[in-house]
C-alpha positions in Angstrom: 26.5 79.8 -0.2 26.0 82.9 1.8 25.3 82.7 5.5 21.9 84.2 4.7 21.0 81.3 2.4 22.1 78.8 5.0 20.2 80.6 7.8 17.0 80.6 5.7 17.3 76.9 4.9 18.0 76.1 8.6 14.9 78.2 9.5 12.8 76.4 6.9 13.8 73.0 8.3 12.9 74.2 11.8 9.5 75.2 10.5 8.8 71.8 9.1 10.6 69.4 11.4 10.0 70.0 15.1 12.1 67.0 16.3 15.6 68.5 17.0 17.2 65.1 16.9 16.3 64.8 13.2 16.3 68.5 12.3 19.8 69.5 13.6 21.7 66.8 11.7 19.6 67.6 8.6 20.5 71.3 8.9 24.2 70.5 9.1 23.9 68.1 6.1 21.9 70.8 4.2 25.0 73.1 4.5 27.1 70.7 2.5 24.3 70.0 0.0 23.8 73.7 -0.6 27.6 74.3 -1.0 27.6 71.8 -3.9 25.3 74.2 -5.9 27.3 76.8 -7.9 27.1 79.9 -5.8 28.8 83.2 -4.8 29.7 84.2 -1.2 32.1 86.6 0.4 34.9 84.1 0.4 35.1 84.2 -3.4 38.0 86.5 -4.4 38.8 87.1 -0.7 42.5 87.5 -1.5 41.6 90.7 -3.3 40.0 92.1 -0.2 41.4 93.4 3.0 40.9 91.1 6.0 38.7 93.8 7.6 36.5 94.1 4.5 36.1 90.3 4.4 35.2 90.2 8.1 32.7 93.1 7.8 31.0 91.5 4.7 30.8 88.2 6.5 29.4 89.8 9.7 26.7 91.6 7.6 25.8 88.4 5.9 25.4 86.5 9.2 23.3 89.3 10.7 21.2 89.6 7.6 20.6 85.8 7.7 19.5 85.9 11.3 17.3 88.9 10.7 15.5 87.5 7.7 15.1 84.1 9.3 13.5 85.7 12.4 11.3 88.0 10.4 10.0 85.2 8.2 9.9 82.3 10.7 9.9 84.0 14.2 6.1 83.7 14.6 6.0 80.1 13.5 9.0 78.6 15.3 10.1 78.7 18.9 12.9 81.5 19.0 15.4 79.3 20.8 14.9 76.4 18.4 15.1 78.8 15.5 18.4 80.2 16.8 19.8 76.7 17.3 18.7 75.6 13.8 20.3 78.7 12.2 23.6 78.0 14.0 23.4 74.3 13.0 22.9 75.2 9.3 25.9 77.5 9.4 28.0 75.3 11.7 30.6 74.1 9.2 31.4 77.7 8.4 31.6 78.6 12.1 34.0 75.8 12.7 36.3 76.9 9.9 36.2 80.6 10.9 39.3 80.5 13.2 41.4 79.3 10.3 39.8 81.6 7.7 40.0 84.8 9.8 42.9 84.1 12.2 45.0 81.6 10.3 44.7 79.0 13.1 45.6 75.7 11.4 44.7 73.5 14.4 42.1 70.8 14.0 39.1 70.9 13.7 39.4 74.4 12.2 41.7 73.6 9.3 40.0 70.2 8.7 36.6 72.0 8.3 38.3 74.5 5.9 39.7 71.6 3.8 36.4 69.8 3.7 34.5 73.0 2.8 36.8 73.6 -0.1 36.3 70.1 -1.5 32.6 70.5 -1.6 32.4 74.2 -2.6 31.2 75.0 -6.2 31.6 78.7 -6.6 30.4 81.1 -9.3 31.0 84.8 -9.8 28.3 87.5 -9.5 25.6 87.9 -10.6 24.9 84.2 -11.5 26.4 82.9 -8.3 23.7 84.9 -6.4 21.0 84.0 -8.9 21.5 80.3 -8.2 21.0 80.9 -4.5 17.8 82.8 -5.0 16.5 80.1 -7.4 17.2 77.4 -4.8 16.4 79.1 -1.5 13.3 81.2 -2.2 11.1 78.3 -3.3 12.2 76.3 -0.3 11.4 79.1 2.1 8.0 79.6 0.5 7.2 75.9 0.9 8.2 76.1 4.5 6.1 79.1 5.2 2.9 77.3 3.8 
């Protein structure tokens, strides 16, 4: 899933579960659950992109996720808690980033990358984006109620 999708789900969890000892592990688990759903993200076909393009697309995705999460949930959730929950929901991708972007094969970076690729179910555009919208938008609306 895109970082935006993960951020919105993390924010939705934060809006509904105020106990961080329950919510943070749930946000991390949600990452893997969402990645099981066929989806598109910047990493699909990354070998056809320059590393700079891949980095820029990933950065835009992360920033968009934070912006949307704060726009939608910022008035409902403590900003610090919201930030922590967004990071928690994206944590597996953050852990694998040193391998993906720098080629660092040291644990836990490479282990996170290997685990991620075992649970990923990817799909080309436009359907890989449609699946994210179909899953994420209803959950966000439920959390905003």
